[in-house]
Structure formats: C-alpha cells, structure tokens
C-alpha positions as CSV (number, residue, x, y, z in Angstrom):
1,M,76.4,119.6,97.4
2,N,77.9,120.2,100.9
3,T,79.0,117.6,103.2
4,G,76.0,117.0,105.1
5,Q,73.8,116.6,101.9
6,K,76.5,113.9,101.0
7,M,76.1,112.2,104.2
8,I,72.4,112.1,103.6
9,E,72.8,110.7,100.2
10,A,75.1,108.1,101.7
11,L,72.6,107.0,104.0
12,H,69.7,106.7,101.5
13,K,72.4,104.3,99.4
14,G,72.9,102.5,102.8
15,D,76.8,103.3,102.5
16,L,76.9,103.5,106.5
17,N,81.1,103.9,106.5
18,A,80.8,107.0,103.7
19,A,78.0,108.2,105.8
20,Q,80.2,107.9,109.4
21,M,83.0,109.9,107.3
22,Y,81.0,112.7,106.2
23,F,79.2,112.9,109.7
24,Q,82.7,113.2,111.3
25,Q,83.8,116.1,108.7
26,V,80.9,117.9,109.7
27,C,81.5,117.8,113.2
28,N,84.9,118.7,112.9
29,A,85.1,121.3,110.1
30,E,81.6,122.6,108.7
31,S,79.6,125.4,109.5
32,D,77.0,126.2,112.4
33,E,74.5,126.4,109.8
34,E,75.5,123.3,108.2
35,K,75.6,121.2,111.4
36,F,72.1,122.6,112.3
37,D,70.4,121.5,108.9
38,L,72.1,118.1,109.2
39,A,70.9,117.6,112.8
40,E,67.1,118.2,111.5
41,E,67.6,115.6,108.5
42,L,69.2,113.3,111.0
43,F,66.1,113.6,113.5
44,S,63.6,113.3,110.6
45,L,65.4,109.9,109.8
46,G,65.8,108.6,113.2
47,F,69.7,108.9,113.9
48,L,69.3,110.3,117.3
49,E,72.5,109.7,118.9
50,E,74.0,111.9,115.7
51,T,71.6,114.4,116.2
52,K,72.4,114.8,119.9
53,I,75.8,115.1,119.1
54,L,75.4,117.7,116.5
55,V,72.9,120.1,119.0
56,E,75.2,119.7,121.9
57,Q,78.0,121.0,119.8
58,L,75.7,124.0,118.9
59,L,74.6,124.8,122.2
60,T,78.5,124.9,123.2
61,N,78.7,128.0,121.0
62,Y,75.0,129.2,121.7
63,P,74.1,128.2,125.2
64,N,71.1,130.4,125.6
65,E,69.3,129.6,122.0
66,S,66.1,127.9,123.1
67,E,65.4,126.4,119.8
68,L,68.3,124.3,120.4
69,K,67.3,123.4,123.7
70,V,63.7,122.3,122.6
71,M,65.4,120.3,119.6
72,L,67.5,118.4,122.2
73,A,64.8,117.6,124.3
74,E,62.8,116.5,121.3
75,T,66.0,114.3,120.7
76,L,65.8,113.0,124.2
77,V,62.5,112.1,124.3
78,E,63.0,110.1,121.4
79,M,65.9,108.2,123.1
80,D,63.6,107.6,126.2
81,S,65.2,110.1,128.3
82,E,62.6,112.0,129.6
83,E,64.1,113.2,133.0
84,E,66.9,114.9,130.9
85,A,64.4,116.1,128.4
86,L,62.4,117.8,131.1
87,N,65.7,119.1,132.6
88,E,66.6,121.1,129.2
89,L,62.9,122.6,129.1
90,G,63.2,123.8,132.3
91,H,65.8,126.6,131.3
92,I,63.5,128.1,128.7
93,K,61.6,130.9,130.5
94,E,58.1,132.3,130.3
95,G,58.5,135.2,127.7
96,D,60.7,133.2,125.3
97,P,59.6,132.7,121.7
98,F,59.9,129.1,122.2
99,Y,58.2,128.9,125.6
100,P,55.0,127.6,124.2
101,R,56.7,124.8,122.2
102,A,58.4,123.7,125.5
103,L,55.2,123.8,127.4
104,L,53.8,121.6,124.6
105,L,56.8,119.1,125.0
106,M,56.5,119.1,128.6
107,A,52.9,118.3,128.5
108,D,53.4,115.3,126.3
109,L,56.2,114.1,128.6
110,Y,54.0,114.5,131.6
111,Q,51.1,112.7,129.8
112,M,53.7,109.8,129.1
113,Q,54.3,109.4,132.8
114,G,50.7,109.7,133.7
115,L,50.7,113.0,135.6
116,Y,47.7,114.3,133.8
117,E,46.8,117.0,135.8
118,V,50.3,118.8,135.1
119,S,49.9,117.9,131.7
120,E,46.9,119.5,131.6
121,R,47.9,122.7,133.2
122,K,51.0,123.1,130.7
123,L,48.4,122.9,128.0
124,L,46.3,125.4,129.4
125,E,48.9,127.6,130.0
126,A,50.0,127.3,126.3
127,K,46.5,128.0,125.2
128,G,46.6,131.1,127.1
129,L,49.4,132.5,125.2
130,N,48.1,131.1,121.7
131,K,44.5,130.6,122.0
132,D,44.0,129.9,118.2
133,E,47.1,127.3,117.7
134,P,45.4,123.7,116.6
135,V,48.3,121.9,118.0
136,I,47.1,122.7,121.6
137,D,43.3,122.0,121.0
138,F,44.5,118.8,119.5
139,A,46.8,117.9,122.5
140,L,43.9,118.8,124.9
141,G,41.9,116.6,123.2
142,E,44.1,113.4,123.0
143,L,44.8,114.0,126.8
144,Y,41.2,114.1,128.0
145,L,40.1,111.2,125.5
146,E,43.2,109.2,127.4
147,Q,41.7,110.4,131.0
148,G,38.3,109.8,130.0
149,K,37.0,113.1,130.3
150,F,35.0,112.8,127.3
151,L,32.9,115.9,127.5
152,E,36.4,117.8,127.5
153,S,37.6,116.1,124.8
154,V,34.5,116.7,122.4
155,R,34.8,120.4,123.3
156,S,38.7,120.4,122.3
157,Y,38.0,118.4,119.0
158,E,34.9,120.8,118.0
159,S,37.1,123.5,118.4
160,L,39.2,122.2,115.5
161,L,36.3,121.2,113.5
162,K,34.8,124.7,113.5
163,R,38.0,125.9,112.0
164,N,37.4,123.2,109.4
165,I,40.4,121.4,110.5
166,L,39.7,117.9,109.7
167,E,42.8,116.2,110.1
168,F,45.8,116.5,112.4
169,A,48.7,114.9,112.9
170,G,47.6,112.3,110.6
171,I,44.5,111.7,112.9
172,N,41.1,112.0,111.7
173,I,39.3,114.6,113.8
174,H,35.9,113.4,112.9
175,Q,36.8,109.7,114.3
176,R,38.4,111.3,117.5
177,M,35.3,113.3,118.0
178,A,33.0,109.9,117.6
179,E,35.5,108.1,119.9
180,S,34.6,110.6,122.3
181,L,31.0,110.8,121.8
182,S,30.5,107.1,121.5
183,A,32.8,106.5,124.9
184,G,30.5,109.0,126.7
185,G,27.6,107.2,125.5
186,A,26.1,109.9,122.7
187,F,26.1,107.0,120.2
188,E,23.5,108.8,117.7
189,E,25.6,112.0,117.7
190,A,28.8,109.7,117.6
191,L,27.6,108.0,114.4
192,T,27.0,111.1,112.6
193,H,30.9,111.9,113.0
194,Y,31.7,108.2,112.1
195,E,29.9,108.6,108.6
196,K,31.7,111.4,107.9
197,A,35.1,109.9,109.0
198,V,34.7,107.1,106.8
199,V,33.8,109.3,103.7
200,Q,37.5,111.0,104.4
201,Q,38.9,107.5,104.8
202,E,37.7,103.8,105.3
203,E,40.2,103.1,107.9
204,I,39.9,99.8,109.6
205,N,39.6,101.2,113.3
206,T,37.4,103.8,112.3
207,L,34.9,101.2,110.7
208,F,35.1,99.1,113.7
209,G,34.4,101.9,116.0
210,Y,31.4,102.9,113.5
211,G,30.3,99.3,113.3
212,F,30.3,98.9,117.4
213,T,28.7,102.2,118.0
214,A,26.1,101.3,115.6
215,F,25.8,97.9,117.7
216,Q,25.4,99.8,121.0
217,A,22.8,102.1,119.4
218,G,20.9,99.3,118.6
219,L,21.1,99.7,114.8
220,Y,22.2,96.2,114.2
221,E,21.9,96.1,110.3
222,R,24.3,98.9,110.2
223,A,26.5,97.8,112.5
224,I,26.7,94.2,110.5
225,Q,27.4,96.4,107.0
226,Q,30.5,98.2,108.8
227,L,31.8,95.2,110.7
228,E,31.5,92.9,107.5
229,K,33.8,95.8,105.9
230,V,36.4,95.4,108.7
231,L,36.8,91.5,107.8
232,E,36.7,92.3,104.3
233,L,39.9,94.6,105.0
234,D,41.5,92.2,107.5
235,K,39.8,88.8,108.5
236,E,42.0,88.5,111.5
237,Y,40.6,91.1,113.4
238,H,39.7,88.9,115.8
239,S,37.5,90.9,118.3
240,I,35.0,91.7,115.4
241,Y,33.5,88.4,115.2
242,L,31.9,88.2,118.7
243,I,30.2,91.6,118.2
244,L,29.4,90.6,114.5
245,A,27.7,87.3,115.6
246,K,25.5,89.1,118.6
247,A,24.4,91.8,115.6
248,Y,23.2,88.8,113.4
249,E,21.3,87.5,116.4
250,H,19.7,90.7,117.1
251,E,18.5,90.6,113.7
252,E,17.2,87.1,114.1
253,Q,19.7,85.7,111.2
254,L,20.8,83.0,113.4
255,E,22.6,80.7,110.7
256,K,24.6,83.7,109.6
257,G,25.6,84.3,113.5
258,L,27.0,80.7,113.6
259,K,28.5,81.1,110.3
260,T,30.1,84.1,111.9
261,V,31.4,82.4,115.0
262,Q,32.8,79.5,113.1
263,R,34.5,82.0,110.8
264,G,36.1,83.5,114.1
265,L,37.2,80.3,115.4
266,E,38.9,79.5,112.0
267,Q,41.0,82.6,112.7
268,D,41.8,82.1,116.3
269,S,40.4,78.8,118.2
270,F,41.0,79.9,121.5
271,Q,38.6,82.7,121.9
272,K,36.5,81.3,125.0
273,D,34.0,83.9,124.9
274,L,33.0,83.4,121.1
275,L,32.9,79.6,121.9
276,F,30.4,80.4,124.7
277,F,28.1,82.7,122.4
278,G,28.5,79.9,119.7
279,G,27.1,77.6,122.1
280,K,24.1,79.7,123.4
281,L,23.3,80.5,119.6
282,A,23.4,76.8,118.8
283,L,21.0,75.9,121.7
284,K,18.5,78.8,120.1
285,S,19.1,77.5,116.7
286,G,17.9,74.0,118.2
287,D,21.4,72.4,117.4
288,N,22.2,70.9,120.9
289,T,24.8,68.9,119.8
290,L,26.8,71.7,118.4
291,A,26.0,73.7,121.6
292,E,27.4,71.1,123.6
293,S,30.7,71.0,121.6
294,Y,30.9,74.6,121.8
295,L,30.3,75.0,125.6
296,R,32.8,72.2,126.3
297,E,35.3,73.7,124.2
298,A,35.1,76.9,126.1
299,L,35.6,75.1,129.4
300,A,38.5,73.1,128.3
301,L,40.1,76.6,127.7
302,D,38.8,77.9,131.0
303,P,37.6,75.4,133.7
304,D,36.6,78.3,135.8
305,Y,34.1,79.5,132.8
306,I,31.2,79.5,135.5
307,E,28.7,80.7,132.9
308,A,29.5,78.1,130.1
309,A,29.3,75.3,132.9
310,L,25.9,76.6,134.0
311,I,24.5,76.5,130.3
312,L,26.3,73.3,129.8
313,N,24.6,71.4,132.7
314,S,21.3,72.8,132.0
315,L,21.7,71.1,128.4
316,L,23.1,67.8,130.1
317,L,20.3,67.7,132.5
318,K,17.7,67.7,129.7
319,E,19.4,65.3,128.0
320,E,19.5,63.2,130.9
321,K,23.2,63.1,130.9
322,Y,23.6,62.9,134.6
323,E,26.9,61.5,135.3
324,E,28.5,64.1,132.7
325,V,26.4,66.8,135.2
326,L,28.5,65.9,138.1
327,E,32.0,65.6,136.0
328,I,31.1,69.3,135.0
329,V,30.3,70.3,138.5
330,A,33.4,68.8,139.7
331,L,35.6,70.4,137.3
332,V,34.8,74.0,137.9
333,N,35.9,76.0,140.8
334,Q,32.5,77.0,142.6
335,E,32.6,80.5,143.7
336,G,30.0,83.1,144.8
337,E,26.5,82.9,143.8
338,S,27.0,80.1,141.1
339,V,27.6,77.5,143.7
340,S,23.7,77.2,145.0
341,Q,23.0,76.4,141.3
342,F,25.8,73.5,141.0
343,L,24.5,72.1,143.9
344,W,21.2,72.0,142.6
345,D,22.4,70.2,139.2
346,S,24.0,68.0,141.8
347,A,21.2,67.1,143.4
348,K,19.0,66.5,140.3
349,A,21.7,64.2,138.8
350,Y,22.1,62.2,142.2
351,Y,18.4,61.9,142.2
352,A,18.1,60.9,138.6
353,L,20.9,58.4,139.4
354,E,18.8,57.1,142.3
355,Q,21.6,58.2,145.0
356,F,19.0,59.7,147.0
357,T,21.5,60.1,150.2
358,E,23.7,62.5,147.9
359,A,20.8,63.8,146.3
360,K,19.4,65.1,150.0
361,K,22.9,66.7,151.0
362,Q,23.2,68.7,147.9
363,Y,19.6,69.5,148.5
364,K,20.2,70.8,151.7
365,K,23.3,72.7,151.0
366,A,21.7,74.5,148.0
367,F,18.7,75.4,150.3
368,I,20.8,77.8,152.3
369,D,21.1,80.4,149.1
370,L,17.7,79.2,147.4
371,K,15.7,79.3,150.2
372,D,13.6,82.0,148.3
373,N,13.6,80.3,145.1
374,D,10.2,78.9,144.6
375,E,11.0,76.4,141.9
376,F,13.9,75.1,143.8
377,L,11.5,74.7,146.9
378,E,8.8,73.2,145.1
379,E,11.3,70.4,143.5
380,Y,12.7,70.0,147.2
381,G,9.7,69.4,148.8
382,Y,8.5,66.8,146.3
383,F,11.8,65.3,146.8
384,L,11.2,64.9,150.2
385,L,8.0,63.9,150.3
386,E,9.1,60.8,148.1
387,E,11.7,60.1,150.3
388,G,9.3,59.9,153.4
389,L,10.5,63.0,155.3
390,Q,6.8,64.8,155.7
391,L,7.8,66.9,158.4
392,E,10.5,68.7,156.5
393,A,8.5,68.5,153.4
394,K,5.8,70.0,155.2
395,E,7.8,73.0,156.4
396,I,9.0,73.7,152.6
397,F,5.4,73.8,151.2
398,Q,4.2,76.1,154.4
399,A,7.0,78.5,153.3
400,L,5.8,78.1,149.8
401,Q,2.2,78.7,150.7
402,R,3.0,81.8,152.7
403,R,4.6,83.4,149.6
404,N,1.7,82.0,147.1
405,P,-1.3,82.0,149.6
406,T,-3.8,81.5,146.6
407,N,-2.1,78.4,145.2
408,E,-4.4,75.4,145.6
409,E,-1.9,73.0,145.0
410,F,0.1,74.1,148.3
411,M,-3.0,74.3,150.0
412,S,-4.2,70.9,149.2
413,L,-1.0,69.3,149.8
414,L,-0.6,70.8,153.3
415,E,-4.3,69.7,154.3
416,R,-3.4,66.2,153.2
417,L,0.0,66.3,155.4
418,E,-2.0,67.5,158.3
419,D,-3.6,63.9,158.0
420,P,-0.3,61.7,157.3
421,Y,-2.6,58.4,156.3
422,E,-3.8,60.6,153.2
423,I,-0.3,60.8,152.0
C-alpha cells in the first residue's frame, strides 16, 4: 500500500491527523504518478484544496500537460472559482487531444453564468469535432431545456434514445424527453415518454411530471393515479394537492377533492391558493359554511387576494351579511378591473342596509366602468326609480333599450316614464 492509499484509508476511518501526515509525505517525497492518482481520488471525495495543491505541483513539472490543466479547471469550478477555471482552459488550443473536454467544461461554465449563446457555440464546436459523443448531445439537451428551446432539446435527447442511451449521468433520458415535450405543449407525446420513464424508475419528480402532463392533456383519471402515487412516496410534496384537487373536480368527485384540500392544508396551512380553491369547491358542493371559512383564511393570509374577496362577497351578499361585505371591501386593496365590482358590491350592501345616499354614491362610481354591463344597469336603473330619480333612471333604461331593442319590459317602462303620473 503506497502513501496515497494510506491517506485515503485514513480518511475513510476519520483519522484526519494521519491523513494530513500522509498527504504531506506525498507532496514532499512521492512520485508524480502517485500524486496524480491521489489527486483523482481526493477530487472524487471532495477534498478540493488538497487536489488543487497536488495538480499545481504537477503543472510545475509538466506545464504543457493539458490533462492537468483540465483537472485543475474542474477543481476550480467546484471551488466556485469560475474565472480562474476559464483562464486555465483558455490555454488549451484546438488540435489538443483534451480540447473537446475543455470545450465541454467551458460550455458548462458559460451556462452557469447565463451566457447561453456562448455555451451553445462551445458545445456545437465540440460536436463538430466528435458528433457521436453522447455527453455533447446530453449537454446540448440540458442547455436547450434550460433556455426553453424545447424543439432543440427534444432533438438532442432523441439522438441519445436512438442510440439506446436511456440514462446519462444518473438522468433518465425518457424523463427529460417528456419534460421537453410537455413544456412545448406536446402533451400526448410527452405521456408516452413518461410511461417509459416510470417503467425504468418510479422517481417522485417523474411521477409528478407524468401526473401534471396528464392533467394538462385533460386525462384527469390518469393524472389522479400518478399524483396519488407521489403522495404515497412523499405526503409533504405540497404542490401536488391543488392539482390533484382540481383533477378530482374535473371528474366530478367533489368529496375527494375537498378531502385532498384538507390533506394539503394539514401539511401546510399557509397555501392560500389551496384555501381559495377549497372555498370554490365547497361552494360547488353546497357547503357555504366551509366555503366562507376557506375564503376568509385565504384573505387572512393575503388581504390583497382579490379573487378570494370577490367570491366571498358574492357569498355574503346571498346570505344577506351586508355589514361583512363592507368589511371585506374595506380590507382589500382595490386595483384594476376589480374596483368596479367592489363598488357594485358596496352599493348592494348599502342599499340593503337602507343607507341610500351612500348606495347612490357607490352605484355612480361603479357606473363609470360598468356602463356596458346590462345586469348592473338594470339594477342601477330600478334603484334610481325607487329613489324617485326618474330622469336619471330614464337615461339608464334608454341605454338598455338601445342594446336590447326587443325587450318589452324596457319598452313598457320607458313609455311609463314619458308620463310621470303613471310611475
């Protein structure tokens, strides 16, 4: 057993003092071959600083040895010294046996820095030198997938599958192919590859991708099967529950959908979107009490959750909880298109509470954005009539009659408005 092997044995035993002693002996007295072998072993074990010391020693004796330069660059990359690594790789010139390996490492570095075009050029140059090298096709597939160039990534992964390369660097190629196809909207083709991927290995992220793609394809029963498998493996996979609950809803299995919502909230009660969907599902199931509870919890987590506030207000209005409607309106940050709906809700609530002056203010404000909404206009028109504002009401019903010229109710009402004594 040479000194380098003794160091590795000491490391496995956890004897760091002995390992350090053997390391110094290798640095000071052992052959270059033993230094190189130890450097490879230490790199694989993650002892980067010691690897760097040995490789730099070897480069002192062999300054033109490209394999050592690549080895040093790989070590520097792991040490987060990307610029130093690129500098080392820049010394390896075209025609050198290690030039393709240097290109691959440079491509990886440029990809890490977000310089995708430079990375692609390096990989394509490497492919021009060795078109049948699987690592290049795999690297191109990964690069294109990260960029969102799904057609190109499919082509790269497909070239591996054609050579019956089903796995590379621990990555399931059918899974990557499926992910690229799914992201590009080719759901049916993606499902074929997901099926093959899970046959190879029922890995949790692959099962999730399979289930989510089936959901996107409208194959809800298959989506449910795969997503439930994910939860069998890891019930803390929080992003599953909302999709699974929606799949159950599509299958008209509302009770299972609600149970899924509850299961998800037991894992993480701060999922506002799951609470919101639970509220909608409860409404659809006819459980207004549960719906109100879920929607209020969603709003408690995010007071600016406009969709939750709008649906909750609709429910509260039906239940004649008018004071609570006004509380919700006061709570949320009213922005964009939702403002007019909140104004309308407020008008309804104030009217029901017989606060007619405030109701009129809210109707008038809402009118600015809802003047083309027939339902709003009709309600506003009748409110004005009840308040004795016949001229304003007449303008509203004239606008409605112009859009609905055959509506006999509006025609009759306008005729009566021509003779105030008939109102």
